[in-house]
C-alpha positions, 0 to 999 in steps of 0.5 A: 522498528523492523528497519532499525532491527536491521541496522541503525538509521536516520529518519531520512534513511527510513523515509528514502531507503526504507519506505520509498525504496523497499516497503512502498508497495505495501506501506507509505510514510511521510517524513513528519509521520516517521519523526513523530513515530520515532519520538513516540518510540524514543519516549517509550524507550523502544529506540534510542538515538545518537547524534553523528557529527559530519564534517561540512554537513549538518549533524545527523541523528541516528536511531537504534533499536533498544532491547525493549524495542526488539522484544516489542517488535518480536511480539508484534511480528508474532501477533495476528494483524487485524484487517484494516477497515476498508476505505476505498474512495473509488468503490464509493464512486462506483457505488453511487454511479448509477446516474452516469452513462455507460460510456462514463462508467467505462471511462472511469473504470478504464482510467482506474485499470490503467492506474492499477496496471501502472502500479503492477508494472512498477512493482515488477520493476521493484522486484527485479531491481531488488533481486539485482541490487540487494544481497539478502539472506535467503529467508529474508529474500523469500519473505520480502518476495512474498510481500511483493507477491501479495502487493502484485496479487492485489493489483491483479485482483483489482484489474480482474474485477475492473475487466469483469465490470467493464465486460458486464457493462459493455455486454448489456448486463447493466440496465439502461439509465433511467433519467429522473428515477432515483437509484434508491427507489430501484429494486436491488440488483440480483447477487452476482448480476454485475 
């Protein structure tokens, strides 16, 4: 609804120009999800749509935010957003990686670090691109920059954590791999040991 508050858009525009080009750093949406959401919003009378005819091309359905939608959007923007439940498959892998060698652990962590570094570089490029190509009022610009700053801070924090963990492993702070011993039977590590 936030993108529709800016201007009427088609589902395709929402997917490409909005989620992929503008909000992909902190929210992803596939085409099917966008159209399902638009259908739900239209059923709830939060948006309406009009069919736009185009010469030589298929018609295009453009969605517009209704007054009820604008009111709902304003209420949502002013509300506290709950923390999303944590779901991180990589951290689950680390949690159960006691049977991997130090070299395997460092290799996995290093690969993940490269992925976070790559994403951080992509975010930096997006910020530069938006600054050069998108003309926005100063208040809008500053808040969008803050959202990108948050996304980049998340990537930097992940990189720092990986660097600390690799340093701990390579510095010998991780006990040697005990073949045949169950990781559940081992004494729990001291807080802050890794």
